[in-house]
N, C-alpha and C positions, 0 to 999 in steps of 0.2 A: 504494500500500500504506500509506504513512504517513498519507495523508489519511483513509482509512477508519478507521484506528485512532484518530485524533484526533476524527473525527466520532462514532465509537462512544462514546468517553469523554465527549464533550460531551452526546450524547443521554442517556447513563446519568446524568450529573450533573443534567441538566434534569429527568429523570424523578424522581430522588430529591428534588430541590428542590420540584417540584410535589406530590409525595406528602407531604412534610413540611408544605407550605403548606396542603393541602386535606384529606388523608386520615389523617394521623397521629393527630390528636386523636380521630377516630372510632374508629380501630383500638385506641387505648389505652383509651378508655372501654369498648369492647366487651370487651377483655381483663380490665379490672378487674371488670366485671359478671360475667363468666364465673367468675373466681376467687371472687367473693363468693357466687355461686350454688353453686359446688362446696363451699365451706366450710359453707354452710347444709345442703346435702345430706348431707355427711359427718357433721355434727352430728346430724342427724335419724337417721342410720343407726347410728352408733357413738358417740353422745354419752355413753353410760354410761362410756366410758373416761376422760372428764374429770369425771365425777361428776354429769352432768346427769340428772335423773330421767325419762328417756325409756325406756319399756318396749320391749323388742325384740319384733319380730313375725316371723312365718314368712318374710316377704318380705325383711326386712333380713338375716336369716341367710343367705338365698340369695344376696344381693349381697356378703356379706362376703368370699368368696374373690377376687372381682374387685377389691375395694378394699384388700386386704391390703398390697400394695406401696406404696400411698399413705398408709398410716396413720402411719408415723414422721414424714414431712414435715408432714402435716396437724397432728399433735399438737404438733410443734415450733412451727408458725406460730400455733396457737391459744393455747399457753401462753407465748408470747414476751411479755415486758413491752413495752408500747407507750407511747410518749411522746404527749403531747397533740398535738404537731405532726404525728405520724404518723396519728393518728386523724382529725384535721381536715384533713389534707393534701389529701385528695381533693376536699373542698368548697371549699378555698381556691384551687385552680388552675382 
């Protein structure tokens, strides 16, 4: 019983180590790209909330109810003051 618990912990630790060694950077890059694409999409749909001169279309009005819950967080992220190190942080790493 004790050997299986120790072996299971060792295998779990080995999996986490190998994931960090090989796959973490890919997963983090994919997450960052997804967030950037979502921000651009939200800007195209509801950019007029920030003052961007983007006219609304019929289709963007149809998507608005689905995006309503994400608007406060998106608006906070877009209007947040960003330091130069935050903007260039993705390229430096």
